[in-house]
N, C-alpha and C positions, 0 to 999 in steps of 0.2 A: 751459246751461254747467255748472251744478253736477252734473248727471247724468253729463255726459261726463267731468268730472274724477274722479268716483267710480269710473268704469270703469277709468280709467288707474291709479288707486291699487290697484284689485283685481288687475290683471294684472301689476303691477310685481314683487310678491313671488315668484310662480311663475317669472317670467323670471330673477330673480336666482338662485333655487334651481337652475334649469336650467343657468345659466352656471357656478355653483359646482360642481355635480355633474360637468359636463364637465371642469372643471379638475382635480378630484380623480381622475377616471378617467384623465386624461392622465398624471398623476403616478404613479398605481398601475400603469399599463401598463409602467413601467420594469421591474417584476418579471418579467412574462412575456417581455419582450424579453431580460432577463438569462438566463432559462432557454433561450430560443432560441439565444442565444450559447453557452451551456454545451453544448447539443446539438451545435452546429457545431464547437466548439473541439477536441473529441476527435478529429476527422478532419482538422483543418488544422494544419500545422506551426506551432509557436509563433513569434509575431512578436517584434519588438523590445520592445514594451511589456509583453509577458507577460500580456495581458488574459485570454487563455484560461485560464492557470493560476490567476489571481485568481478568475475565475468558477467554476473547479472547486473552489477552496477555499470559496467562498461558497455552493456548490450546496445543501447541506442547509438553509441559512437562506432561500435563494430559494424552495425548495419549501414550507417552512413558511409563509412570507409569502404565497405565491401561494394556498395552500390557505385561509388565514385570510381573505384579501381575497375570494376566490371565494365563500366561505360567506356573507360579508356581502352581496355582490351577488346571491346566490341568493335572499335574502329581499326585496330592494328593486328590483333591476334584473336580472331573470332571464336575459335574453339575454347581458348583458355578462359574467356569471359563467363562460360557456363558454370565454372567452379564457384565464382563469386555470387552469381545470381541463384545458384542451387542452394548455397549456404543461407541466403536470405529466405528462400522459399521453405527450407527446412524449419525455419523459426517463424513461419507465418502465424501460427497460433499465439506465440509469445508476443508478436507485434500487435495482435488484436487485444491482448491484455493491457498493453501500454497506451494505445491510442484507439479511439472509436470515432468513426466518421459520423457527422450529424445525420440523424434519420428522422423522417416525419412519421410519427406514430398515430396521428389523428388528434382531434380536439380533446379527447379525454386525457391525453398525455401532456397537455400544456402545463406550464409551471403553475402550481397552486400558490395562491397568496394566503399566508397564514396556515391554519390547521387544515387537515383533511376534513371534508364536509359530507362525504357520502357515508351512509351507515355501514357499508361493507368495506371500508378502507381506514387505514390509520397512517399517520406520518411519524417516522422515527428519525432521530438525529443522533449522530455520534460526533463528539467534539473533545479533543484534548485541549483543555482550557489553560494549561500551563500555570496552574495555581491561581488563576484569575488575575495574573499580573503581579502577584505578591513580590516576586524578585525583581520587578522593574524599579526604576528610580522612585524615590519616596514621593516625588510630586506626581508621578503617573499611576501609582498603585490604585487608588480609589477610582480614578478616571477609567482605567482599563476594566476594573471590576464592574463599574456601572455600565460601561459600553457592552460588555458581554451579557450582563443581566438584561439590558434593554433589547439586545439582539435576540436572545433566547425567548423573551416575552413576545416579541413581534413575530418570530418564526412559528411559535406556538405548536411545536411538535407534540404529538400525543405521548410519545415515549422519548426520553432524553437520556442518553448514555454518555457520561462524562468520565474522562480520564484526567489524572493529576488534579483532582478536586482538592480545594483547600478552603477552610473556614476557621476563623478563630473562635474560641469559646466565650470571649468577652464581646463587647459591642464594636470593636475597632474594625473588624474585617468580616462582615456577615454577608451571606448570599441567599440563605434558605428562605428568608422572608420574601425576598424578591421573587423567588421561584414559586413559593406558595401563593402569592398574589396572582401569578401568571397561570395558576390552575393546577400546579403539581402538588397534589395533596398526599401523594404516596411516594415513598423513596426507600431504598435499601438501607440497612444499618451501615453507618459510617465508621471507619477506623478512627481511633482517637488516642490522644495522650492527654497529659494534664492541661495543655494549652490550646490544642486545635484538632480539627477533623481533617482527614486527608484520604487520598487513594482513589479508587474507582467508585462510581455511584450511578444508580439508575433512578431517575425521577419519572413518575408516571401519572397520567390522568386516570388510569385504570387501577383497580385494586390489586394489590400484591398478595397472592394466596400462599406463596412460598418463596423463600430466598435462602441462598447458601453459597458457599465457596466450592471450587472444584478441588476434589481430593488431590493432594500432591502439589497444588499451586497456592501461592500466597494470595490473600485478598487483594494485594497490590497488583497482582498479575491477572486475575480473573475472578469474576463472581457472576451469579445469575439470579434471575427472579422469574417466577411464573405469574403471569398477568392474566386477569379475567377480562376477556374481550366482550364487547356488547354482543348479546346473543348466547353467552354462556361458554364459549370455547376458551381454551387455555392457550396462551402463547408464552413459550419460554424464550427469554432474552438474556443472552450472555454479553457482558462487556469485558474487554480484555485490554491489557497494556503489557505487551511482551517486553522482555528485558532490554534495557537501553544498551547502545553500543559503547557507552561510557567514554566518549571522546572528551578530552580535556582541552584547555585553552592552547596548549602547545600543538596539539593535533590540528585544531582549527587554524592556527596561525600558519602552519606548514601548508595546509590545503590552500589557503588564500594566496600564499606566496607562490605555490606551484601554478596557480591559475593566472596570477596577475603580473608575475615578474619572470624574466629569463632566468634560467638556472645559473646559479653562481658556482663556477667550477671550483672555487676554493672551499665550498661547503659540501659535506657529505650528507646526502639525503637518504642513504640506504637504511641507516638504523631507524630513523623516524618513520620512513615509509613502511619498513618492516613491522614496526610497532602498530601502526594503523591496520595493516593487513592481519596481524594476529588478533587484534580486537574484533575486526569484522568476522574472522573465522570463529573465534570463541563465541561471539553472540549468535552466529548461525547455528552452532551446535546446541546452545541453550534453547534457542527458538524451536528447533526441531523437537526437543524433548517436551517443551511446554505445549506445542501444538499436538503432540501425541496424547498427552494427558487430557487436553481440552476436547480433542476429537473423540476419544474413548468415552468420556462422560456424555457428550452430546449424542453419541450413537445409541445410548440407552434411553433417550428421551422419546416418548411416543407422540408428543405434541408438535404442532407447528413450532419452528424455532428460528431465531435470528441470532447470529453471532457477529458482533461488530466491535470496532475499536482500533487501537494503534498497534500495528504489528511490528513496527520498526524493521520491516522487510519490504522490498519492492516486489512486484508480481513475478519477476524473473528470479524466483528463489525456490528452494526446496520446501521451506515452511509454507509458502503460499499454496503450492500445488498439493502438499499433504493435507492442508486444512480444507481446501476447496473440493476435494474428492467427494462427490455426492451433494455438494452445495452449489447454489447459484450466486454469482457476484452481481450485485445490483448495478454497479457501474458498467460492467460488460453488457448487461441486459438493456439498460436504459440510459447510460451516460454518453457523453460525447467529448471529443478533444483528448487532451492528455490526462485530465483528472488529477493533476498534481495537488497533493494535500499538505506537503511539508515545505515550510518557508525557511527552515534552518539551513546551516551551511552544507550539510551532507547527510544523507543523500537527498537531493531535491527531486523526489519522485512521488508516486502514489504509494503511501504506506498506511493509510487509514481506509478501512473497508466496512461494508455492510454485506454480509453473507446471509443466505436464508434457504430453507427447505420446507416442504409441506409435512404434514403429520405422517408418521410411519404407517403404512397400510392403506393410506387414502389414495385412491387411484382416480385421476381426473377422468371424467366421462359420465355416462348416464347411470343413475342409481334410483330405482323405483320411479322411473319416468322423469326424474329431475337431474339437473346438472350438478354433479358433486363439486362443492367449492374447493378452491385450492389457493395457496399463497403465491402471489406473483408481484413483481415490481411494476408499478405504473409509471413512476417518474424517479429520476435521480439527479441530484444537484450537488456541486461543490460551491459553497458560498465564498465570494471574493471579499473576505474581510481579513484584516491583519491584526486582530486583538491578541492573538497567540502565535506561536511558531508553527501551529497547525491550522489548516482550514477546516471548518465544520462541514460535514457531509450529511445529506438527508435523502431519504427515499419515502415515497408514498407507496404503500403496499395494499393490494387488494386481497380480500379473503372471503 
């Protein structure tokens, strides 16, 4: 009897460890399941709960967590670690959209100073200027406006796409004169009321031969201009500012509290967190429809085209993948690092973009003994300035 009882005691501990290990593995499996959902959500239209958008926002943390847990299992349970590394490998393309390793492309791809100088290239910049600082403190308003004006003049892009443009009709808050002196003699029509101009705007050194809005979209969300390039070719340029997530001060306060303080057990965060999730989901559905309209309009354009602006979506999203089908992302082609463009509280990711494609029917290769020209990115940059809650982005394009 004593011998039998001893055997039972000896086998009880390993059994408990096995049971505990299985429970921990079951909990840890939530991470690769989240990455599987992230992989799927970029191809599926956003649903009512906005789960795909939330997974996209959590994607970097899911990758880090999966890598850390995978390494732990590599030392103790070798076969189980494959699940965590396989989930990361499944999202390898998504990782490439978030971060680019520095690459040496040759002397011709070194950072340009000022405007593009070669006859077959141009520089385009997209910048959400946040009303040129109009809502800043009274003492900072004109300072920010002048800083942005000086920055734009020094950068000297050939094409300037601005979101959240603002200018008063009196002499108190003007910017167009600064831009005109910097060489921008052409610009799209500006939305206005009795007191000020506002919205999206395209300023250009090249003549504008046509301009209009995208059917179904407000001029606040998208507009385009056909520009006459040197040599006579036409370039269509869209600038967009997709719908805001409409976070209010309470949402921002909750976000900062969750980041900086331990959870207070006496406070229920469920209702507030649910409200944020619903806003993210609602914005994702609106963005999907806005992208559909923009994409349909661009598909009928026979010219070379560029689509740039503030998407209010990170690259791990349905809207990004829907819009980039058939387009190139200048950051992915020539950028490096994280490319983070948003300095606001949430989401602190890359949400400003420059996309492009060549003219429809133009095939790269030899034509009548000559090399057919094509549109391509030579250089991409995110400028490290903090005059707005967005960073300006610029690309030098060859054509």
